N, C-alpha and C positions, 0 to 999 in steps of 0.2 A: 153254679149256685154256691157250692162250698169252696172254702179256701183249699183244702186238701181233698183229693178224691179218696177218702178213707172212711172207715166206719167210726162210730163213736168210741168203740172200744180201743181202736188204735190211737185215736187222738187222746184218749184218757190216759194212755201209757206215757205221755210226755213228762209226767212228773218223776218217773223212775230215773231217766238220765239226768234230770235236774238235780235230784238229791244225791245221785252218785257223784256228779260234778261238785256238788256242795261239799261233800266229804273230802274230795281231793283238794278243793280250793281252800278248805280250812287248814290243810297241811302247808299250803303256800305261805302261810303266816311266818314261816321260818326265814323267808326272804327279807323280812323287815329288819333283821339283824344286820344285814349288809347293805341294803339299799334304802333310799329315802322313803320313809313310810307314807308321807303325803303324796308323793308322786305315784307310788304303787296303788294307793287308794283311788287316785284319779284314773289310773289305767283300768283298775277293776270296775269302777263305775262306768267307764266308757264301754267296756265289754258287756256289762249288764244292759246298758241302754241300747247299744247297737244290736245285740242279738234279740232283744225284746221288740224293738221297733221294726226290724226286718222279718219278724216271724211270719206275717201273712204273705210274704213275697218269696219264700224259699221254693215253693212248688211241690216238693216231694216230702212226704211225712218223715222219711228217714233223715233227710237234711234238717228237718225241724227237730228231730231227736238230738242230732249233733249240736245244733244251736242251743238247745236247752241244756245240754251238758256244759257248754261253755258259759252259758248264763249262770248255771248253778255253781260252776267253779269260781266265777267272778263274785257271786253272792257269798259263797263260803269264805273266800279270801277277804271280802269286805267286812263281813261279820266278825271274823276272827281278828282282823286288824283293828277294828273299832273296839272290840273287847279288850285287846291287849293295850291299846292306847288309854282306855279308861282305867284299867288296873294300874298301869304305869303312872298315870297322873295322880293317883291316890297316895303314892308313896311320899 
């Protein structure tokens, strides 16, 4: 009946690895200095979409935690990359 055989409290903790990954992903913004920014943003968006779309199919809650960490890292890198692009465009 449930996607994960876990309590509500365990499922509710999925946001913790997401935001830890978000903080790490925001640091990935330094890669934009050496690599093509548009290609990195495409890769980060692919990671976000893939981990979110496959979330019901992981089977174990801890694999879902790892997937949410990757999703958060992609989101943090996406957000930081867009912010840097916006600031760079204003110059």
